[in-house]
Structures are given as structure tokens and as C-alpha cells.
N, C-alpha and C positions, 0 to 999 in steps of 0.2 A: 436815756444810755449815753455815759463819758467812757474815756478812755480808762479808768477805774473800771467802768461794767467790760470792757473786753479785756481786760489784765483778771478781770477776778470771775469770768463765765466760767470759766475750768473749760473753756473749748478755743483757747486761743492757739494751741498746739493743731490742734485740726484745722482751724482757719488759714495757718500758715502754710498746713501741708495742700489743703484747696488752692491757693492763689501762687504756690509752687509750681504747680501742673501748667499754668498756663502759660500760653504762645508768648504774649502780650507783656509788658511790662505793668506792673498794680503798684500802685501807690496809696495807702488807707488813709484819711485824716479825721478826727473829729471835728464836732461844730464848734470847740474854741479856737480849731487851726494845728492843734496836734498833731504831730506825725506818729502814726501808731503800729504801721506794717507798711512793706515795702520788701518785692520778691527778688530772685536771682535774676530775673529778668530785666527788671528794673535798673539794676545796676550795672548789669551787660551793656544796657542800650546807653545809661547817662552817664557811666564813666563814675557817679558816684557811690561810696560805701553806705551801707545801711546804718551803721555808726555814725556818720556826717549828720543824718536826718533823724534818724527813730529819736522821739525825746522833745524835738524841736518844731517851735512852731514855725508854720509858714510862711507868717511876715517876716520872722527875724531872719530863715532863711535866705527869702528876698532880698533883706536889708546887707545881708553878709555879702552879699552875690553869688553864693552857692547855685541859685539858677534864678533866672530873671522874670519869671511870673509863676502867679499860682492862682489855681481857680477857685480854691475855696474858700473864700470870704465869700465873693458874689453868690455863689450858689450857697451856700447857705442862708444868706439872705433871700434869693429868690424861690430858692427851690426847685431850680430851674439847667437842664443841663447845659453846661457850655463846653466849648471846645477854643484851642489856644495852639501855638507854637512856642517852645520855650526851649532856652538857650543855656546849659548847665556852664559851672565853672572850666568844666574840661572842653569847653567849646562843642558840646555836642549837640545838634539840633534835633529835638521829637515834639511828636504830634500831642496833645493832652485831649482826652476826650473824658470829663468829669462827669458823675450823675451822684445825685441827691439819694442817702439811706434813709429812710424817716421809720420813725416810732408809730404806736399806735396810736395817736394824736396828731400824727402827720407832721409832724416837728422832725427837721431834718437834724440828725445825731451824728451822722458819719458821711463823708463825702468819698466816695470811690474815682481814683482815676485810672484809665486804661494811657498806656504811654507806648507810641511806636516811632520807629526810625522813620524819619523822613528820608533819608538818605538812601534806604533800602527800599521805602516805597516808589523811592523817583526811579530806582534804579529797574524796578518792575515794571513800572511805564514806558522808560526805555526800552525794557527789553521786549513788550508785549508789541510797541510801536516799531522797533525793529523786524518782527518776526511776522507780523502786519505785513510789512513792505516787502520781505524776502518772499512771502505767499503769493502777493498782487506780482512779484517778477518772474516768477516759478506758473502763475497763470496766464500772464503775456506770452511767457515762452511755449506754453501750453496750447495756447490760441494759434499761434505762431507755427507750429509743430503739426496741427490737425490741417490749416491753410496748406502747406506742404504737400502734405499726404493727399489732402483733395484735390490737387491740381496737377499731381500725379497720376492720381484715378490708380483702379489695380490695373495694372498690366500683365497678370498672370494668363498665361494662354494653355500652356500643357497641360494635358491630362492629370498630371501627378498633383501640382498646385492646384487646379479646380479642386479636385477633391481634397485636398488638405483645408482649402479655403471653407469648404463646405463643411469641414470637423471643427475649423476653428471658430466659426458662424454659433456652432451648438454648443461649444464650451464657453463662450464670450457669454452668451445667455445667464450663465449660473456666476457665482463667486468662486471658484474651485481654482486654489490654487496650480499654474499653469509653469510648467517647463519646457522650453522652445530648447531643441538638439539640433546639431547640424556644423558643418564647418565654417570657417571664418568667411564671416562676407557675405554668406547665403540670404541675407536679410532678415535676422532675428528682430533685431530692431524695427523693423517695419510691421511686423507682423506682431509684435508688441503692443505699436500703438493701436493695430489693428482689431486688436483684443477689447482693448481698451474703448474704441470706437463703436463695436457692436455690444458694448456690455451697459448695463444700467447707470454705470459710473458716468458715461459718457461727459456729461456737462463738468465734472469734478476734474480736482488737479490729476494730471498724468506725470509723475517723476521716474527719471533715469539715472541711477548710480551705477559705476564703471567697479566693479569690485576691486579691479587689478590695478587701477591705477592711484588708488588711494593706499597711502603708507599702511602697513599693518597697525603700529603704535596710535594711527589715528582713525581705523576703521570704526571702530566700537563707540568712540565719540562723536562720529557722523550721521551712523544709525541712529543711536539711543540718546542722542543730547547729555549734557550734564550738568549739574546744578555749579552755583558759585563756590569757588575754592576745593573743586572736584580734584584737579591736579595741579602742579605745576606747569605757568602757563596759561591756564585757562581763561575764558573771560570773564570780568568781576558781573557780568551779567547774567552767566550760563548761557546755556546757550540748545532750542529745542533740534532734534533728531529729525530725520527722515522721514522715519516713520511718523510722528507727528506731524510733519506738514503734510503726508498723502493724508492725514486722515480724511474718511469717504470717499476718497478717490484710491487708485493704484500706482503703485511704485513697480517699478522694474529693476531687477538685480541682475546686470549682465555680467558675466563670468563669476557667478555663483561658485563656480570652481575654486578660486583663488580665495575663498574666504578661510580667516586660519579656523585650526581644527578646536582652539579653544573658544573659541567664538560662536560656532557652530550648534553648540547648545543653547546659548539663549536666544540665536534666531530660529530655534526649533521650538522655543516658548511662545514667540511672538507669531508665529503661524499657527499655533493649537490653540492660545487662551486668547491671540490680539491683545497682548500686554507686554510693555516695558517699565525698564526701570533706568532714570537718568543715573550715569555715572557719580559716584559721590552722595547719594540719596537712598532712601528705602522706599520711598513712596511708589505704590504702583500706579499707572497710569493705563488706562484703557483706549485702546483705538481702534478704528473699523478701514481696514486697508486690505485690497485685493493685490494680491502679490504675484508676480510674473516672475521666472527665474531665466536664464540661457546662460548656454556653454559650449564650448566646442571640446570640451573633455570628453573623456568616457568615465561616466561616474560610478559605473557599476567596478570598474577596473580601479578606481580610485579608492573605490569601498573596500575591495580585495587586499588593497593595499594599506591599510589602517590609515588614509591623508583624508578620508570623506566618512561621515559618522551616516552607518546605514538608517538610523532611525531619521535622519534629518532627508534622507537620498528618497524612503520610502513615501515619505509627506510630501516633497516636490513633487512627485510621480502619479498624484492623485489625475493629473490629466494632461499630458506629453504630445509634443508635436515633433518629428523629427522632418526636417527641411531638407529637400535634395539637393544635393552640389547642381551648379549652373547646366554643367557638363552633362547630368541626367534627365535635363529637362529644357530641350532647345528650342521646343516649339515658344519658349517664352523670349529667346534670345532678339528674335527678329523685333518683338513688340517691344522689348526694351530698347533696344538699340535705335528705334524711329524716336520714341519718348523722351531718350538721355540728349537724342540731337534735337530735339524740339526744344528740350529745357534747358539747353546751353546755347542754340542759337539766339535764342530771346533773350539770354542772360546778356550775352556780349554783342548781342545786335548783328548777329552775322545771318547765312543763310546757306550754310552748306551741308550738302547730300553728299550719298554714296552712291557707286555703282552696285550693279546686281553680284559682279564679282568680290566686290569686298565684305557683301553679307553673306555669301557662302565661304570665305575665309572664317566670319567671325560665328558660323553655324559649327564650322570644322575644328576651331581652335577650344583646347581644353579648358580654358578659364581657372587656371589655380588658386585664384583671388576672389572667383564666383563674380557676384552681382556687385560689390565693392569695385572690382578692378574693372569691369565693363564700365561700370559709372566714371570713375575718375579717366579710364582711358579714352573714351570717348571727350570728356571736358579737354584733355590734354589736344585732344585732335582737333578740335574745333577752335582753340583757344592759338595753337600752330598753326592752323591752317591756313594755305595762302589760295586753293583753289576753292570755286566752288563746288565741286563733283570729287570726293576724295576716290581715287582709284588703287588697286593692290600697291602698285607701287608706293607708295605714299604710307603703306603699312610696316611696322619695323620687321628684321629679318628674320626675330625670334619668332613670330608668330607663322611662317611660310616656312620656316625650319621645320617646324612642330608637323605642319600638314604635310609635310613629303617624307615623318619617318618611315611610314610602313614600307617605302618601297626601296628606299635607299640608308645606307646606316650613317650614324653620326660623322664618322670620320668623313665621309664625302660629301657632306653637306659641307662640312667646317672649309672645304676647299672650293666651294661654290660660289661666286658672287651675288650679290642683291640678285640682278640683272638676270642671272642664269637663274636662280629660284622663281624668282617672276612667271621665267617663260615656263620652266616645270609644273608650275603650278598651273597655268593658262591651258599649258597642252592637256593636262590631266582632266581639269574642267572643261573643257570641250569635248573630249575623247566620251568620256563621263555621258553629255549630254548627247553628243550624237547615239553613241547604244541604248540611252534610253530612250528617246524620243522617235530616234531612226529617219528623222527630217531637219535639213540645214535651217526651213522654212520655220518650224514649230522651236527649235534651241533659238535663233533669232528673236521670238517671240519672248520666249522665257527670259534670256537674259537678257533682253532689253537692248537689242542693237541692232544693228541693218543687217539684213540678211548677205549684203555683201560683203561686209565683216567677217561673218562667219566664215562663209564660202573662201575669203582671203587668207583666213587666222587656218583654217584646217587644210588648205593647200601646204602653206608654209611649214607646218607640222607633219607634213603626209599622212593625213589622216583622210584622206578620200582617195 
């Protein structure tokens, strides 16, 4: 079989169609070294036009510097596969893989060479390494989060939170999507970690993304990833999205109510089918991810106003957990106080404690910022505190004003000094304790002070 056979076989058109559908470059030469066919991908990868090589001998093309090396001569002689790197006159560097095509007698009649872009392969290799590095970093961060959570342990003591945690553990054992609801600062991120910790995916990656902090024009590429050249400014290596990075693990979508409406339909597909498509690609990729979402918005109202898709809302509510605000679970406050004081005393090498009166103020305060406010406030007290035991006088005025709201008007409070507010609080606390326990000795025991202190202060405020 020769070039004449290829041309005269009557199926050259069919052969050309076959090599055109291949994603690799194809270069076909006969036993004499004459080039008989190339495909469009070959032209694209090498920068050479078919008219420059078709009908020309590979040795002649090497001699003229059209390309640096040809596999044909050696393969025809040895009848074995061969690989090499070739540089074309356009400066393109490609990888050649040549294979012998033999006739019935075993004689080489054609050499089929596949051509690949080395720079593309290098970019793919770099991309894989980069993604592996990113996953390693996320895994390390995940281990750190687990360590922090274990060190804090569970500090839920209220009946509401103990009941909620039992429900959480039951849900965590399934692979159902979970929606965490509640005010800002109630601890949705902590419970998201708990769900992951109690699930079968506990040893896999846990990733969190705050949907409210990512610009609207970038959130899709962050979640879904993109291919090379997907948009202006895109990395030449492409990028894996968080859905892919979290494969086999858990992805926590915080502030899900901030997801743009046009992106919600794509998110719905991921939740339903566990499939994604990179921006700039048509290839469907399968993922295996457990989703947890959280919001402080009323999604039902958002659906009514047309700002959130109803189908996505119902898909998210497969299992929902409503986390009560801290003011409704006062049983947790004392335990959290001790845990946060221990944490920051250890961190800043201090030994600051608090009086029973301070604890009573904390229990009475409304905590509009919930657990996050309590945590940050105690950190501030430890960092700035100079005394070993914090007393009511060391607390900010706004906490004491709120305590006396029920007994005085707001205008009256604004006229009082901090000392007066402290005295009012101390008097009210002492009066309530004496009314409850009917004994100065018992009150002294409960408030952890000397009995003489109780009698002296009670006499001062005319409570005896």
C-alpha cells in the first residue's frame, strides 16, 4: 500500500472525516516518507498549513527547517512505536507519538503520528499541582477547625439547644441537605461544623463560603470553576470551583439568601443532580458533596417577593434547624462565659475571673449580637482587663442601662452616672435575692460574698 493506494482507494474522504473528529493532531505519512494527510488540529497545534506539508517528504521538510525532527524513517525501519519532541518553524513545541500501520505481510506501509501540545500538557500538570496544593491547604484548615471545635467542646446547656442537638445528630447521619436558620451570630457556622463532624464524611474536607462577601460577578466562577479562556482576565490554567474541591466532603454555603437570582437555577441543578459545568465548557462533571446552607433572612418572604426561587427554597428545606437567639436560651450563657474566659485567659496568659454580679448582668442582658457578641465581648474584657476579678463597675454603661429599662424610662437613665446605675443594679439584685431566699446568710452563699457584706449593703439601701 502506498500514497497512490490512499488516494485511489475511494475512501480518502472518509479517512479525512475520521481524523478530523479527533481532538489530537494527526499526521500520516507513507513508507517512502511522503506526507499524505493531516487534520485541522495538527494545523492549530503546529502553526503549519496542510499545503506546506501534504505531498512533501518528511526528510525534505526537516531539511528545510519546516520542523526539527520526523519519526517516519526510524519507524519504517524498526516497525516500532516511537516518541519525540518536535519544534516547528513557527516556534511551536509539540509531542509526537508515532505508530506503524502494517499490511497483511507485516510490512510498514503507513506511519500514523499523534501530535499533542506540550505547553498545554504542562499547563494541565501545573493546574493539577496547584489544585492539589489548594486541597492540602483546605485540609489543614479543616483539621485546625476540628481541633478548635473539640477544644471548646459542646457548651450547650439549655433545654432548647440540647433538643436541637439531638435533632442535629439524627440529621447528620443522613446525607440530606440542611438549612440552618437564625439571627446573625447565633452560631450557625459552629452547628454546620457539628453536622459534618457527626456525619459519615467527617474525615473528608469541610469547606465554607460566605456568599455575601464574594462579588456577584465572581461568585459563579468561585463555585463552579472555569476553563481556560472562559472570560477576560481568567487564569490561563483554568480553575476548579469549590463544588469540585469539596468532592466527597461537605460544602457550607453561608448567607445563601445573597445568591443572585440567575445563579439559583444552576445551584438547584447541583443540589438535585450533583452535576456541574465549568464556565466556558460544555462538559458535565459529577460531584459528590453534602450541602449545608445558612441564612438570617426570612426565605419564605424572599420567595413571596420574587427574590428567591421557590423550587430552590423547598429543596434546601429537606432538613432545617432553627437556632434560637441567645436571649431565649439563658441556660447557655453561664457555660459560654466560663468557656470563653478560659479560652482567652489561655490565649493571652491571664487569669481573669468575674463576680456573681457580673454573671447576673450577663444573664439579664439581651445580647442582640448573640453568641458572636458574647465571644468578642469577653475577649475584649480579658485583653483590656487589669483586675483579677471583674465586677459590675467594669462593665460598659449600655449593659446596665438595659438592665434597668423595666423600672425607669430611657430619658431618666440618660441622666444617671455610671456609679448611680451600678448602685441601682446592686440594690435591685440584692432586693430580689432577699425576697427570694428570705435569709441574709443564704443570699451571701448564693452571691459568693461574706454575710457581713450582705447586711452592710442591705442596710445601705434600706432593705432591712
